[in-house]
N, C-alpha and C positions, 0 to 999 in steps of 0.2 A: 180080038183078044178075047181067048175062051175062055170057062171057067178054071179050067187047069193052072193055065199060065197067070190069073190073076189071082189063085188063090197061091202059088209058089212065090209070085212078085211081093205079095202081101208076109207071106212069112219070113222071106229075107228080109224085108225090110222091119218088120216087128222083132226078129233075132237081133238084128245089129244095134237097134234102139234100146232093146234091154239089156244089153254087156256092155252098152257104153256108158261110163262113169260119169253121172252128175255133179252138181254144185255141191251135195252133203257130202259125196266121197272126196271130192277136193278139200272142202273144209277140214273135215277129220284127219287127211293126210297131213295139211298144211299145220294143224295144231299138233300132230302127235311129232313131226320134223322140228317143230320151233318150241314146243310147252312139252312135251313130252309123252307118255304114253298114258299117266293118269288123266291128262287135262282132255289129251283124246276120247279117251273113254265115256266124260263128263260131255263132249260135244258130241259124240254119237248118241249118247241118252239122251239129250238135247233134240236130236233131230229125231228118234225115234216116236219121243214124245210130241213132238210137232206132227209128226205121221198121224199116229193116233188122236193127237185130238182133232 
């Protein structure tokens, strides 16, 4: 495998992993659907606080 092929393969894998939603997205979406937008915003703020800490 040459460098160009390896770089292309890595770029495709990294792009797919970047656009795939994670557990925090699922938590915020579920909270929005079940409990409403205000609680979803609070859940999102909690996720961001956890990431920054």
